[in-house]
C-alpha positions as CSV (number, residue, x, y, z in Angstrom):
1,M,110.6,30.8,108.4
2,G,108.6,32.4,105.6
3,L,105.0,33.7,105.8
4,E,104.7,32.7,109.7
5,W,103.9,36.6,110.5
6,L,101.0,36.7,107.9
7,K,99.1,34.1,110.0
8,P,95.6,35.4,111.1
9,G,96.7,35.2,115.0
10,A,99.9,36.5,114.6
11,F,99.0,39.4,112.4
12,F,95.8,40.7,114.9
13,G,97.8,40.2,117.8
14,S,100.5,42.6,116.1
15,I,98.2,45.1,115.3
16,L,96.4,44.5,118.8
17,Y,99.7,45.2,120.6
18,A,100.6,48.2,118.3
19,L,97.2,49.9,119.3
20,I,97.7,49.4,123.0
21,G,101.3,50.8,122.8
22,V,100.3,53.8,120.7
23,A,97.0,54.3,123.5
24,V,99.6,53.9,126.6
25,F,102.0,55.7,124.8
26,W,99.3,58.7,124.5
27,I,97.9,58.0,127.8
28,S,101.2,58.7,129.5
29,F,101.9,61.9,127.3
30,I,98.6,63.4,128.8
31,V,99.7,62.3,132.1
32,I,103.0,64.1,131.8
33,D,101.2,67.3,130.7
34,R,98.9,67.3,133.9
35,I,101.9,66.8,135.8
36,T,103.7,69.6,134.5
37,P,103.5,73.3,135.6
38,Y,102.7,74.6,131.7
39,K,101.2,73.4,128.9
40,L,103.5,70.8,126.9
41,W,101.4,71.3,123.7
42,E,101.2,75.3,123.8
43,E,104.9,75.9,124.7
44,L,106.0,73.1,121.8
45,V,104.0,74.5,118.9
46,E,103.4,78.4,119.4
47,K,106.2,79.2,121.6
48,Q,108.4,76.5,119.7
49,N,110.5,76.2,123.2
50,V,113.5,73.6,121.6
51,A,114.7,72.5,124.8
52,L,111.5,71.3,125.8
53,A,111.1,69.6,122.8
54,I,114.3,67.8,123.3
55,V,112.8,66.6,126.5
56,V,109.4,65.8,125.0
57,A,111.3,63.5,122.5
58,A,113.5,61.8,125.4
59,M,110.3,60.7,127.4
60,A,108.9,59.8,123.9
61,L,111.3,57.4,123.2
62,G,111.8,56.2,126.8
63,I,107.9,55.0,127.1
64,S,108.4,53.8,123.8
65,I,111.2,51.5,124.8
66,I,109.3,50.5,128.0
67,V,106.0,49.7,125.9
68,A,108.3,47.8,123.6
69,A,110.0,45.6,126.3
70,A,106.6,44.8,127.9
71,V,104.9,44.2,124.5
72,A,108.2,41.7,123.2
73,G,108.7,40.4,127.0
């Protein structure tokens, strides 16, 4: 097994997939922010809405699992 992950193709491929995953996650957060009737960031940061923070965290985990499955599959 050894240092297979250190090969340039595997290394840069992993970096590329990570960047694509972060971009997909960020875009999906923006889309969900647009379709909700209020501003998520304002509710989370300024008003400190804990219930909404839990829902957004669950959404973040869900999207992350989907992106990870798409990359690994």
